[in-house]
C-alpha positions, 0 to 999 in steps of 0.5 A, a space after each residue: 817753142 816747147 808747145 810746137 815740139 810737143 805737138 810735133 812729137 804727138 803727131 809723129 807718135 800718132 802717125 807711127 802707131 799705125 792702124 788700130 786693130 779691131 777686137 776679135 769677134 765674140 766666140 759665139 758670133 757666127 752661123 749656127 744650125 738649130 738642131 731639134 730633139 730628133 737631130 734635124 736641122 730646122 734653121 740656120 741662125 746668125 748670131 752677131 754682136 749688136 750694142 754689147 749684146 748678142 742677137 740672132 736672126 733666122 737666115 735659112 730655113 729647112 722646112 719639112 715635106 708638106 710645110 710651107 716654103 716661106 712660113 710666117 710667124 702666125 702665132 706671134 702677137 703684135 708687130 711680129 704677127 705673120 712676119 716672115 720667119 726668114 730674117 726674123 730676130 729670135 735671139 735678143 739681149 744675150 750677154 757674155 759672162 765669165 763662163 756663159 751667156 745669159 740675160 737674153 730671150 729667145 722667141 719660139 716661132 711655132 708658139 709665138 712665146 718668148 723665153 729667157 735664155 742662157 747659152 754655153 759654148 762647148 766642144 772647142 766653140 763648135 757646139 752651143 748649148 741653148 737653154 730656154 726657160 720661164 722663171 726657173 731655169 731647171 724647168 726649161 729645155 736645152 738644145 745643142 746647136 752646131 756651128 754651121 760648116 765653114 764657120 771660124 771657131 774664134 
């Protein structure tokens, strides 16, 4: 009798709890404009959470006049050699810490080189400071990416 009441109570509690809500997405998730040193947007990068890390894929390209409309990663080695840039994973393994994201890597499709990566959200999550380096962080290069229009701030 006690067991039946316990099971009935457990079932009632489970049903009355309602649907569970998913955790909000990480603030870095969304589409970002990759802005070069001249202020030109070269690509849109979609950052998403996958298996506890952040990865980024090229979802749109803005080729300069005279550049091929469907470029490939001719400088990449192995399986990525001549892979289309559109849909290419360029950010991988980035993990959130208290104040920033680190531990990831970023591929430069122009050179085929992979660099260590850190990133910091700024300006109310509308700007992303992307810092690529090899070995010593001080010797790296930083780009300011902008959240693409119509993207939530999280």
